[in-house]
ZAMIDO-584712 format. One line per field, with one value per residue (C-alpha): residue in one letter; x, y, z. Coordinates in Angstrom, 3 decimals. Layout:
N
aa <- (a | ...)
east <- (X | ...)
north <- (Y | ...)
up <- (Z | ...)
This chain:
242
aa <- (m | l | r | r | h | v | k | a | y | l | i | s | h | g | h | l | d | h | v | a | g | m | a | i | g | a | p | d | d | g | a | k | d | i | l | a | l | p | a | t | i | d | v | l | r | d | h | l | f | n | w | q | v | w | p | n | f | a | d | e | g | a | g | l | l | l | k | k | y | r | y | v | r | l | q | p | g | e | p | r | p | i | a | g | t | g | l | q | v | t | p | f | e | l | c | h | a | e | s | g | s | a | a | f | l | l | e | a | q | g | r | y | v | l | y | l | g | d | t | g | p | d | a | v | e | h | c | d | k | l | a | r | l | w | r | e | v | a | p | l | v | r | e | g | r | l | l | g | v | f | m | e | v | s | y | a | d | p | r | d | a | a | q | l | y | g | h | l | s | p | s | w | l | m | k | e | l | r | n | l | a | d | q | v | n | g | e | q | p | t | e | a | l | r | g | l | k | v | f | a | t | h | i | k | p | k | l | r | n | g | l | v | v | e | e | e | i | a | t | q | l | k | a | l | n | n | l | g | v | e | f | a | v | p | k | q | g | q | r | i | l | f)
east <- (1.094 | 3.883 | 6.600 | 5.643 | 3.675 | 4.829 | 8.208 | 8.886 | 7.356 | 6.957 | 6.458 | 4.989 | 5.787 | 6.285 | 2.703 | 1.372 | -1.565 | 0.922 | 3.407 | 1.570 | 0.627 | 4.128 | 5.535 | 2.933 | 3.575 | 7.330 | 7.864 | 6.189 | 7.437 | 10.289 | 13.410 | 12.787 | 13.413 | 11.652 | 11.824 | 11.160 | 12.563 | 15.663 | 13.671 | 10.918 | 13.836 | 15.219 | 11.749 | 11.465 | 14.973 | 14.920 | 11.353 | 9.826 | 12.496 | 14.498 | 13.906 | 11.909 | 8.756 | 9.343 | 12.452 | 14.872 | 13.969 | 16.062 | 19.727 | 20.360 | 19.825 | 19.668 | 20.555 | 20.788 | 20.027 | 17.803 | 18.341 | 15.075 | 14.433 | 16.905 | 16.387 | 16.520 | 16.787 | 15.067 | 15.783 | 12.925 | 12.526 | 15.004 | 13.682 | 14.715 | 14.055 | 12.238 | 14.089 | 12.243 | 9.742 | 9.386 | 8.592 | 10.385 | 9.525 | 10.025 | 9.221 | 7.899 | 7.656 | 4.367 | 3.174 | 1.463 | 1.116 | 4.508 | 5.645 | 5.855 | 4.934 | 5.503 | 3.835 | 5.211 | 4.970 | 5.299 | 6.180 | 6.141 | 6.729 | 5.983 | 2.785 | 2.331 | 0.250 | 0.595 | 0.022 | -0.143 | 0.526 | -1.223 | -1.229 | -2.991 | -3.805 | -1.187 | -3.390 | -3.890 | -0.260 | 1.243 | 3.623 | 3.811 | 4.568 | 1.265 | 1.754 | 5.277 | 3.787 | 1.015 | 3.635 | 5.556 | 2.827 | 0.717 | 2.683 | 1.802 | -1.911 | -1.753 | -0.115 | -2.600 | 0.221 | -0.947 | -3.497 | -4.726 | -4.297 | -4.644 | -5.441 | -6.362 | -9.829 | -9.705 | -12.730 | -16.177 | -17.555 | -18.042 | -14.538 | -13.048 | -9.676 | -8.059 | -9.208 | -7.857 | -4.738 | -2.794 | -5.361 | -8.035 | -11.793 | -13.881 | -14.015 | -10.425 | -9.492 | -11.518 | -9.664 | -6.386 | -7.484 | -8.643 | -5.018 | -3.745 | -6.327 | -5.023 | -1.454 | -2.679 | -4.735 | -5.169 | -7.363 | -9.820 | -9.470 | -12.758 | -11.741 | -8.194 | -8.775 | -11.884 | -11.781 | -8.886 | -9.357 | -9.124 | -9.228 | -10.275 | -8.095 | -7.179 | -10.770 | -11.072 | -13.950 | -16.494 | -17.939 | -21.577 | -24.943 | -26.093 | -24.542 | -21.295 | -18.528 | -17.203 | -20.644 | -20.865 | -17.612 | -18.407 | -21.826 | -20.065 | -17.228 | -19.880 | -21.747 | -18.704 | -17.064 | -17.223 | -13.911 | -15.126 | -12.830 | -13.815 | -13.861 | -13.876 | -13.566 | -11.487 | -12.175 | -9.577 | -8.095 | -9.675 | -7.476 | -7.291 | -6.100 | -5.126)
north <- (14.049 | 14.377 | 15.031 | 12.474 | 9.685 | 9.438 | 7.794 | 7.352 | 7.472 | 4.294 | 5.789 | 3.225 | 5.456 | 9.116 | 10.034 | 13.339 | 11.878 | 9.691 | 12.415 | 15.692 | 15.387 | 14.629 | 17.455 | 19.979 | 19.021 | 19.003 | 22.559 | 21.500 | 17.807 | 16.333 | 14.525 | 10.856 | 8.446 | 8.273 | 4.529 | 3.330 | 1.609 | 3.209 | 4.466 | 6.206 | 7.802 | 9.180 | 10.618 | 12.404 | 13.671 | 14.986 | 16.105 | 17.029 | 18.114 | 20.130 | 23.823 | 24.142 | 22.041 | 22.500 | 23.232 | 20.202 | 18.841 | 15.706 | 14.859 | 14.381 | 16.230 | 19.790 | 23.146 | 23.615 | 20.369 | 20.795 | 17.191 | 16.796 | 13.611 | 10.819 | 8.714 | 5.054 | 2.796 | -0.431 | -3.580 | -5.812 | -8.900 | -7.815 | -7.025 | -3.682 | -2.223 | 0.960 | 3.375 | 4.320 | 1.466 | -2.228 | -2.677 | -4.413 | -3.843 | -6.061 | -4.305 | -5.955 | -4.471 | -3.943 | -3.088 | 0.390 | 1.643 | 3.113 | 4.216 | 1.030 | 0.921 | -1.127 | -3.318 | -3.274 | -6.308 | -4.937 | -7.362 | -7.042 | -9.911 | -12.471 | -10.891 | -9.408 | -6.696 | -6.115 | -2.742 | -2.606 | 0.693 | 1.285 | -1.799 | -2.888 | -6.644 | -8.952 | -9.851 | -6.268 | -5.052 | -8.126 | -8.727 | -11.189 | -8.861 | -9.771 | -13.482 | -13.205 | -11.389 | -14.007 | -16.663 | -14.764 | -14.215 | -17.476 | -19.253 | -16.472 | -16.799 | -20.575 | -20.126 | -17.400 | -14.672 | -12.430 | -10.171 | -8.042 | -6.605 | -3.188 | -3.222 | -0.531 | -0.657 | 2.712 | 2.383 | 0.973 | -1.724 | -1.858 | -0.548 | -1.399 | -2.916 | -0.234 | 2.509 | 0.910 | 2.924 | 0.663 | 0.278 | -2.246 | -2.490 | -4.896 | -7.557 | -7.524 | -7.371 | -10.670 | -12.044 | -11.416 | -12.625 | -15.896 | -16.072 | -15.780 | -18.322 | -20.915 | -20.335 | -20.809 | -23.803 | -25.146 | -28.075 | -25.693 | -22.152 | -20.950 | -21.791 | -20.474 | -16.754 | -17.294 | -14.627 | -12.594 | -8.919 | -6.799 | -3.269 | -1.357 | 1.907 | 4.296 | 4.732 | 7.652 | 10.151 | 10.558 | 14.021 | 13.037 | 12.751 | 9.605 | 6.829 | 7.474 | 5.650 | 4.166 | 2.696 | 1.482 | -0.378 | -1.771 | -3.258 | -4.635 | -6.488 | -7.762 | -9.157 | -10.584 | -12.055 | -16.023 | -16.371 | -15.368 | -12.627 | -9.634 | -6.569 | -2.931 | 0.569 | 2.665 | 6.162 | 8.929 | 9.167 | 5.862 | 3.849 | 0.103 | -2.394 | -6.013)
up <- (16.328 | 13.626 | 16.028 | 18.880 | 17.129 | 13.438 | 13.578 | 10.039 | 6.464 | 4.053 | 0.623 | -2.003 | -4.820 | -5.907 | -7.150 | -5.660 | -3.949 | -1.846 | -0.966 | -0.820 | 2.905 | 3.905 | 2.019 | 3.302 | 6.860 | 6.675 | 7.935 | 11.233 | 11.194 | 13.278 | 12.075 | 10.841 | 8.040 | 4.805 | 3.798 | 0.029 | -2.722 | -4.616 | -7.502 | -5.319 | -3.141 | -6.595 | -7.517 | -3.936 | -4.191 | -7.830 | -8.349 | -4.800 | -2.167 | -4.729 | -3.972 | -7.020 | -6.019 | -2.378 | 0.035 | 0.374 | 3.754 | 3.247 | 3.325 | -0.352 | -3.551 | -4.772 | -2.805 | 0.832 | 2.639 | 5.676 | 6.861 | 8.631 | 6.761 | 5.994 | 3.019 | 3.522 | 0.512 | 0.924 | -1.296 | -2.602 | -0.225 | 2.468 | 5.946 | 7.484 | 11.055 | 11.106 | 13.602 | 16.645 | 16.457 | 17.322 | 13.629 | 10.813 | 7.054 | 4.012 | 0.604 | -2.533 | -5.976 | -7.682 | -11.067 | -11.379 | -14.810 | -15.874 | -12.419 | -10.370 | -6.795 | -3.519 | -0.975 | 2.563 | 4.948 | 8.379 | 11.282 | 14.998 | 17.581 | 14.978 | 13.551 | 10.230 | 8.399 | 4.652 | 3.035 | -0.800 | -2.518 | -5.844 | -8.026 | -11.214 | -11.543 | -13.080 | -15.866 | -16.952 | -16.056 | -17.837 | -14.879 | -12.049 | -9.102 | -7.265 | -7.754 | -6.371 | -3.380 | -2.722 | -2.751 | -0.124 | 2.283 | 1.720 | 4.577 | 7.059 | 6.277 | 6.750 | 10.092 | 11.106 | 11.449 | 8.718 | 10.725 | 7.872 | 4.468 | 3.112 | -0.335 | -3.062 | -4.690 | -6.676 | -8.894 | -8.613 | -11.061 | -13.884 | -14.982 | -18.408 | -17.819 | -20.218 | -17.858 | -14.679 | -15.154 | -12.908 | -10.126 | -9.028 | -8.865 | -6.608 | -9.260 | -9.877 | -6.255 | -5.752 | -8.536 | -6.913 | -3.530 | -5.175 | -6.483 | -2.770 | -1.617 | -4.379 | -2.994 | 0.686 | 0.146 | -3.480 | -2.389 | -0.484 | -1.802 | -0.688 | 2.937 | 2.619 | 3.496 | 5.794 | 8.712 | 7.020 | 7.422 | 4.188 | 4.336 | 1.034 | 0.509 | -2.082 | -3.105 | -5.563 | -5.231 | -7.738 | -8.536 | -9.108 | -7.318 | -6.004 | -3.993 | -2.036 | -3.936 | -0.574 | 0.103 | -3.583 | -3.326 | 0.088 | -1.315 | -4.369 | -2.209 | -0.161 | -3.124 | -4.643 | -1.310 | -1.674 | 0.344 | 3.774 | 4.247 | 6.443 | 4.290 | 5.827 | 4.517 | 6.921 | 7.566 | 7.730 | 11.111 | 12.113 | 14.611 | 13.632 | 16.197 | 15.649)
């Protein structure tokens, strides 16, 4: 699977839960690109593939360069082809506590899918990165060319804003989707996103008895959904076709 089917890695930010699988699989992996914003590449180079935490499987940095991976620095808002695929990616910056993060807009044959890495709501993070992203993708929604959005929902409601730690809950996710709806059609925002597929990702496990947190979040999203979007909680290894 790694050698034949995974052609490249898009890394939203350098936190361990987003890079551990790539690092552990590196010894058995094949040669390919790691695409990320420059700050994220620097984190991988200096703090992961450095012969202290893990051997340097990349083409820059400390010690012997094994050169299995090639770092590709993306620039916000600039499209870049992904080698070995028919895909093109455009990155956008996100606010995620103090580390920052990225969203990736993937395009093939004029159709798009949007993946957001970890992000807090603009109102809590005191930034405008999601607002900027919504302005960029709103025309694609209007034209029916944005086929799906992968968006993090780390915690179930209720969750105090001070304890979001750069993440979203169902209520905050819906607030951001309403912001997108206003950009798509300010006169009829409740109809603007109808039928759009939104996949809830990055759900953090809870070590407690009772309702499975994925089911809890799915139930809350359904109750809050007044935009007609189609929510789904994907399972690990599930293949999603558009």
